[in-house]
Residue frames as a rotation matrix with the C-alpha (Angstrom) as fourth column:
MET 1
0.072 0.988 -0.135 82.10
0.750 0.036 0.661 21.55
0.658 -0.149 -0.739 73.59
PHE 2
0.094 -0.085 -0.992 83.42
0.908 -0.401 0.121 23.69
-0.408 -0.912 0.039 76.47
PRO 3
-0.884 -0.430 -0.184 84.45
0.330 -0.852 0.408 26.60
-0.332 0.300 0.894 74.18
LEU 4
-0.575 0.751 0.323 80.95
0.302 -0.172 0.938 26.59
0.760 0.637 -0.128 72.68
ILE 5
0.338 0.685 -0.645 79.32
0.869 0.036 0.494 26.70
0.362 -0.727 -0.583 76.12
ARG 6
-0.278 -0.538 -0.796 81.74
0.777 -0.613 0.143 29.42
-0.564 -0.579 0.588 77.20
LEU 7
-0.967 -0.059 0.248 80.92
0.220 -0.689 0.691 31.50
0.130 0.723 0.679 74.11
ALA 8
-0.157 0.986 0.062 77.18
0.498 0.025 0.867 31.04
0.853 0.167 -0.495 74.65
MET 9
0.299 0.224 -0.928 77.52
0.952 -0.139 0.273 32.16
-0.068 -0.965 -0.255 78.27
GLN 10
-0.688 -0.602 -0.405 79.51
0.551 -0.797 0.248 35.24
-0.472 -0.052 0.880 77.25
VAL 11
-0.788 0.477 0.390 76.78
0.151 -0.464 0.873 36.22
0.597 0.747 0.293 74.78
PHE 12
0.146 0.912 -0.383 74.04
0.659 0.199 0.726 35.51
0.738 -0.358 -0.572 77.32
LEU 13
0.266 -0.102 -0.959 75.78
0.926 -0.250 0.284 37.46
-0.268 -0.963 0.028 80.11
LYS 14
-0.512 -0.620 0.594 76.94
0.794 -0.606 0.052 40.40
0.327 0.498 0.803 77.95
PRO 15
0.012 0.542 0.840 74.10
0.137 -0.833 0.535 42.79
0.990 0.109 -0.084 78.91
TYR 16
0.910 0.396 -0.126 74.64
0.134 0.009 0.991 42.13
0.393 -0.918 -0.045 82.62
SER 17
-0.195 -0.924 0.327 77.25
-0.463 -0.207 -0.862 43.04
0.865 -0.320 -0.387 85.19
LEU 18
0.423 0.421 -0.803 77.12
0.373 0.727 0.577 40.34
0.826 -0.543 0.151 87.84
GLY 19
-0.603 -0.680 -0.417 79.27
0.712 -0.225 -0.665 42.55
0.359 -0.698 0.620 90.08
ASP 20
-0.819 0.442 0.366 76.31
-0.487 -0.872 -0.036 44.94
0.303 -0.208 0.930 90.32
LYS 21
-0.836 0.481 0.266 73.51
0.076 0.581 -0.810 43.73
-0.544 -0.657 -0.522 92.59
ALA 22
0.051 0.916 -0.398 70.66
-0.487 -0.325 -0.811 45.22
-0.872 0.235 0.430 90.53
SER 23
-0.035 -0.146 -0.989 72.07
-0.991 0.134 0.015 43.84
0.131 0.980 -0.149 87.28
CYS 24
-0.938 -0.331 -0.103 72.59
-0.305 0.930 -0.207 40.42
0.164 -0.163 -0.973 88.86
LYS 25
-0.521 0.824 0.222 69.00
-0.040 0.236 -0.971 40.42
-0.853 -0.515 -0.091 90.12
LYS 26
0.240 0.590 -0.771 67.74
-0.811 -0.314 -0.493 41.33
-0.533 0.744 0.404 86.63
PHE 27
-0.488 -0.516 -0.704 69.85
-0.803 0.581 0.131 38.51
0.342 0.629 -0.698 85.15
LEU 28
-0.977 0.112 0.184 68.34
-0.003 0.847 -0.532 36.00
-0.215 -0.520 -0.827 87.58
GLU 29
-0.142 0.981 -0.136 64.81
-0.287 -0.172 -0.942 37.26
-0.947 -0.095 0.306 86.90
ASN 30
0.192 0.156 -0.969 65.35
-0.974 -0.094 -0.208 36.86
-0.123 0.983 0.134 83.14
LEU 31
-0.771 -0.530 -0.354 66.95
-0.558 0.829 -0.026 33.45
0.307 0.177 -0.935 83.60
ILE 32
-0.753 0.565 0.338 64.00
0.040 0.552 -0.833 32.26
-0.657 -0.613 -0.438 85.66
ALA 33
0.160 0.834 -0.527 61.59
-0.622 -0.330 -0.710 33.59
-0.766 0.441 0.467 83.03
LEU 34
-0.098 -0.273 -0.957 63.42
-0.955 0.296 0.013 31.49
0.280 0.915 -0.290 80.41
VAL 35
-0.921 -0.358 -0.154 63.56
-0.293 0.897 -0.331 28.37
0.256 -0.260 -0.931 82.57
LYS 36
-0.552 0.749 0.367 60.00
-0.552 0.001 -0.834 28.52
-0.625 -0.663 0.413 83.93
PRO 37
0.363 0.733 -0.575 58.29
-0.929 0.241 -0.280 27.14
-0.067 0.636 0.769 80.78
LEU 38
-0.212 -0.520 -0.827 60.75
-0.521 0.776 -0.354 24.24
0.826 0.356 -0.436 80.69
VAL 39
-0.957 -0.113 0.266 60.13
-0.289 0.367 -0.884 23.48
0.002 -0.923 -0.384 84.36
ALA 40
-0.174 0.979 0.108 56.38
-0.822 -0.084 -0.563 23.52
-0.542 -0.187 0.819 83.76
GLN 41
0.265 0.254 -0.930 56.79
-0.859 0.499 -0.109 20.78
0.437 0.828 0.351 81.13
THR 42
-0.706 -0.582 -0.403 58.45
-0.327 0.773 -0.543 18.33
0.628 -0.252 -0.736 83.50
LYS 43
0.348 0.864 -0.364 56.49
-0.071 0.411 0.909 15.97
0.935 -0.291 0.204 85.68
THR 44
-0.268 -0.522 -0.810 58.83
0.796 0.354 -0.491 16.24
0.543 -0.776 0.320 88.66
VAL 45
0.811 0.576 -0.108 58.05
0.506 -0.595 0.625 18.34
0.296 -0.561 -0.773 91.70
LEU 46
0.246 -0.800 -0.547 61.66
0.841 -0.104 0.530 19.07
-0.482 -0.591 0.648 92.70
ASP 47
-0.655 -0.537 0.532 62.39
0.741 -0.595 0.313 21.55
0.148 0.599 0.787 89.91
ASP 48
0.192 0.801 0.567 59.11
0.419 -0.589 0.691 23.36
0.887 0.105 -0.449 90.62
ARG 49
0.816 0.102 -0.569 60.03
0.578 -0.145 0.803 23.67
-0.001 -0.984 -0.177 94.31
ILE 50
-0.187 -0.959 -0.212 63.54
0.884 -0.258 0.390 24.93
-0.428 -0.114 0.896 93.56
LEU 51
-0.536 0.054 0.842 62.14
0.599 -0.678 0.425 27.51
0.594 0.733 0.331 91.14
GLN 52
0.589 0.802 0.097 59.60
0.438 -0.418 0.796 28.67
0.679 -0.426 -0.598 93.75
HIS 53
0.565 -0.453 -0.690 62.40
0.724 -0.129 0.678 29.17
-0.396 -0.882 0.255 96.26
LEU 54
-0.545 -0.795 0.267 64.55
0.823 -0.445 0.353 31.11
-0.161 0.412 0.897 93.81
GLU 55
-0.164 0.585 0.794 61.59
0.469 -0.662 0.585 33.34
0.868 0.468 -0.166 92.94
TYR 56
0.794 0.465 -0.391 60.96
0.533 -0.226 0.815 33.88
0.290 -0.856 -0.427 96.65
ILE 57
0.019 -0.879 -0.476 64.59
0.868 -0.222 0.445 34.92
-0.497 -0.422 0.759 97.19
LEU 58
-0.696 -0.300 0.652 64.29
0.657 -0.632 0.411 37.44
0.289 0.715 0.637 94.35
LYS 59
0.188 0.874 0.449 61.00
0.430 -0.484 0.762 38.87
0.883 0.050 -0.467 95.71
THR 60
0.869 0.113 -0.481 62.36
0.494 -0.171 0.852 39.36
0.014 -0.979 -0.205 99.22
ASP 61
0.704 -0.591 0.393 64.82
-0.229 -0.713 -0.663 42.28
0.672 0.377 -0.638 99.18
ALA 62
0.415 -0.570 0.709 66.54
-0.897 -0.129 0.422 41.51
-0.149 -0.811 -0.566 102.50
LEU 63
0.602 -0.153 0.784 66.90
0.014 0.983 0.182 37.86
-0.798 -0.099 0.594 101.57
PHE 64
0.848 -0.317 0.426 68.30
0.479 0.112 -0.871 38.70
0.228 0.942 0.246 98.14
ASP 65
0.634 -0.642 0.431 70.73
-0.620 -0.755 -0.213 41.21
0.462 -0.132 -0.877 99.72
TRP 66
0.396 -0.455 0.798 71.99
-0.670 0.450 0.590 38.48
-0.628 -0.768 -0.127 102.07
PHE 67
0.707 -0.044 0.706 72.19
0.377 0.868 -0.322 35.94
-0.599 0.494 0.630 99.23
TYR 68
0.874 -0.368 0.318 74.01
0.162 -0.396 -0.904 38.36
0.458 0.841 -0.287 96.90
LYS 69
0.520 -0.704 0.483 76.53
-0.845 -0.507 0.172 39.34
0.124 -0.497 -0.859 99.59
LEU 70
0.442 -0.319 0.838 77.30
-0.314 0.820 0.478 35.71
-0.840 -0.474 0.263 100.32
ILE 71
0.736 -0.129 0.664 77.83
0.612 0.546 -0.572 34.88
-0.289 0.828 0.481 96.64
ALA 72
0.827 -0.449 0.338 79.81
-0.154 -0.759 -0.632 38.10
0.541 0.471 -0.697 96.00
ASP 73
0.499 -0.657 0.565 82.07
-0.794 -0.084 0.602 37.24
-0.348 -0.749 -0.563 98.95
GLN 74
0.541 -0.267 0.798 82.74
0.228 0.959 0.167 33.84
-0.810 0.091 0.580 97.35
PHE 75
0.738 -0.214 0.640 83.73
0.655 -0.005 -0.756 35.45
0.165 0.977 0.136 94.06
SER 76
0.895 -0.343 0.285 85.82
-0.346 -0.937 -0.042 38.18
0.281 -0.061 -0.958 95.71
THR 77
0.220 -0.859 0.462 88.59
-0.758 0.148 0.635 35.80
-0.614 -0.490 -0.619 96.73
SER 78
0.083 -0.266 -0.960 90.60
-0.847 0.489 -0.208 33.35
0.525 0.831 -0.185 94.68
GLU 79
-0.834 -0.395 0.386 90.76
-0.550 0.654 -0.520 30.99
-0.047 -0.646 -0.762 97.66
ILE 80
-0.362 0.716 -0.597 88.49
0.120 0.671 0.732 28.00
0.924 0.193 -0.329 98.01
VAL 81
-0.722 0.165 0.672 86.21
-0.660 -0.455 -0.597 29.11
0.207 -0.875 0.437 100.84
PHE 82
-0.456 0.603 -0.654 84.25
0.423 0.794 0.437 26.44
0.783 -0.078 -0.617 102.67
GLU 83
-0.904 0.177 0.389 81.95
-0.389 -0.718 -0.577 28.74
0.177 -0.673 0.718 104.55
ASP 84
-0.643 0.741 -0.195 78.97
0.766 0.615 -0.189 27.47
-0.020 -0.270 -0.963 106.44
VAL 85
-0.402 0.637 0.658 75.76
-0.020 -0.724 0.689 29.35
0.915 0.264 0.304 105.95
ASN 86
-0.988 0.086 0.131 74.37
-0.141 -0.122 -0.982 30.60
-0.068 -0.989 0.133 109.26
ASP 87
-0.583 0.808 -0.083 71.00
0.622 0.510 0.594 28.84
0.522 0.294 -0.800 109.42
ALA 88
-0.095 0.566 -0.819 69.68
0.911 -0.282 -0.301 30.95
-0.401 -0.774 -0.489 112.30
GLU 89
-0.621 -0.194 -0.759 70.57
-0.016 -0.965 0.260 34.20
-0.784 0.174 0.596 110.49
LEU 90
-0.963 0.253 -0.097 68.86
-0.087 0.049 0.995 33.03
0.257 0.966 -0.026 107.31
ILE 91
-0.371 0.872 -0.319 65.72
0.861 0.452 0.233 31.88
0.347 -0.188 -0.919 109.12
ALA 92
-0.196 0.252 -0.948 65.51
0.631 -0.707 -0.318 35.25
-0.750 -0.661 -0.020 110.93
ILE 93
-0.845 -0.153 -0.512 65.85
-0.250 -0.733 0.632 37.11
-0.472 0.663 0.582 107.61
VAL 94
-0.820 0.571 -0.051 63.16
0.248 0.434 0.866 34.97
0.516 0.697 -0.497 105.99
GLU 95
-0.180 0.801 -0.572 60.76
0.979 0.200 -0.029 35.42
0.091 -0.565 -0.820 108.90
GLN 96
-0.193 0.046 -0.980 61.35
0.519 -0.843 -0.142 39.17
-0.833 -0.536 0.139 109.35
SER 97
-0.608 -0.211 -0.765 61.44
-0.352 -0.792 0.499 40.35
-0.711 0.573 0.407 105.75
SER 98
-0.618 0.428 0.660 58.81
0.703 0.676 0.219 38.32
-0.352 0.599 -0.719 104.02
PRO 99
-0.970 0.241 0.021 56.92
-0.199 -0.843 0.500 40.57
0.138 0.481 0.866 101.56
GLU 100
0.079 0.995 -0.053 53.79
-0.811 0.095 0.578 38.59
0.580 -0.003 0.814 102.32
PRO 101
0.492 0.070 0.868 52.98
-0.695 0.632 0.343 35.62
-0.524 -0.772 0.359 104.50
MET 102
-0.549 -0.808 -0.214 55.53
-0.795 0.426 0.431 32.98
-0.257 0.408 -0.876 103.68
PRO 103
0.347 0.672 -0.655 53.96
-0.814 0.562 0.145 30.21
0.466 0.482 0.742 101.57
GLU 104
0.734 -0.003 0.680 54.02
-0.478 0.709 0.519 26.80
-0.483 -0.706 0.518 103.23
MET 105
0.918 -0.352 0.184 56.14
0.391 0.725 -0.567 25.41
0.066 0.592 0.803 100.41
ILE 106
0.428 -0.808 0.404 59.00
-0.329 -0.556 -0.763 27.83
0.842 0.194 -0.504 101.17
SER 107
0.902 -0.195 -0.385 61.52
0.423 0.571 0.703 26.18
0.083 -0.798 0.598 103.43
PRO 108
0.723 -0.689 0.056 64.52
-0.683 -0.701 0.206 28.02
-0.103 -0.187 -0.977 104.90
VAL 109
0.229 -0.639 0.734 66.31
-0.139 0.725 0.674 24.67
-0.964 -0.256 0.077 104.95
LEU 110
0.503 -0.002 0.864 65.93
0.787 0.414 -0.457 24.34
-0.357 0.910 0.210 101.18
ILE 111
0.961 -0.195 0.196 67.14
-0.091 -0.892 -0.442 27.91
0.261 0.407 -0.875 100.71
VAL 112
0.435 -0.843 0.317 70.26
-0.671 -0.068 0.738 27.08
-0.601 -0.534 -0.595 102.78
SER 113
0.225 -0.316 0.922 70.75
0.367 0.904 0.220 23.97
-0.903 0.289 0.319 100.66
LEU 114
0.820 0.119 0.560 70.47
0.572 -0.231 -0.787 25.97
0.035 0.966 -0.257 97.42
VAL 115
0.838 -0.534 0.109 72.98
-0.539 -0.842 0.018 28.54
0.082 -0.073 -0.994 98.66
MET 116
0.258 -0.767 0.587 75.41
-0.420 0.458 0.783 25.80
-0.870 -0.449 -0.204 99.72
GLN 117
0.417 -0.066 0.906 75.13
0.675 0.690 -0.261 24.18
-0.608 0.721 0.332 96.29
ILE 118
0.938 -0.078 0.338 75.86
0.188 -0.704 -0.685 27.51
0.291 0.706 -0.646 94.58
ILE 119
0.595 -0.768 0.235 78.87
-0.749 -0.426 0.507 28.03
-0.290 -0.478 -0.829 96.87
SER 120
0.230 -0.491 0.840 80.08
0.081 0.870 0.486 24.52
-0.970 -0.044 0.240 96.03
LEU 121
0.699 0.079 0.711 79.74
0.701 0.122 -0.702 25.30
-0.142 0.989 0.030 92.30
ILE 122
0.904 -0.394 0.168 81.69
-0.346 -0.902 -0.258 28.55
0.253 0.175 -0.951 92.70
ASN 123
0.367 -0.799 0.476 84.41
-0.655 0.141 0.742 26.70
-0.660 -0.584 -0.471 94.60
ALA 124
0.387 -0.199 0.900 84.59
0.505 0.863 -0.026 24.01
-0.772 0.465 0.434 91.90
ILE 125
0.893 -0.063 0.445 85.08
0.365 -0.475 -0.801 26.74
0.262 0.878 -0.402 89.28
LYS 126
0.708 -0.662 0.245 87.83
-0.706 -0.657 0.265 28.29
-0.014 -0.361 -0.933 91.41
LYS 127
0.312 -0.587 0.747 89.51
-0.227 0.718 0.658 24.93
-0.923 -0.375 0.090 91.88
ALA 128
0.627 -0.022 0.779 89.42
0.685 0.491 -0.538 24.25
-0.371 0.871 0.323 88.13
LYS 129
0.911 -0.279 0.305 91.05
-0.048 -0.805 -0.591 27.63
0.410 0.524 -0.747 87.45
LEU 130
0.548 -0.731 0.406 93.81
-0.763 -0.239 0.600 26.95
-0.342 -0.639 -0.689 90.01
GLU 131
0.386 -0.389 0.836 94.75
0.139 0.921 0.364 23.62
-0.912 -0.025 0.409 88.43
């Protein structure tokens, strides 16, 4: 099963260069466009909220720049990095660079949580490769 998933991911990622910020942003925008109809079909609120936060990150240039740098830093080393996200820095970025008034449903705490989960996933991939 893993080789099939790996092959599918290679085909899906082929037009993108995740090392390039603009290409990575385009990949995420396309991924969200594919996932959005599936999320709309579910009756849970959690997936809708997570999708709203991801869309908000993509719409806010300064926030996406910060997010991309953090993720790129994780991929740039083979070490397992357990880096805390600076909550105060993130909240300041969200408040200062919002393209429009921040919707009530957008929570900097949830954005920090999403970023930490992505970092944990990256570290799990690194750990699997080291074993």
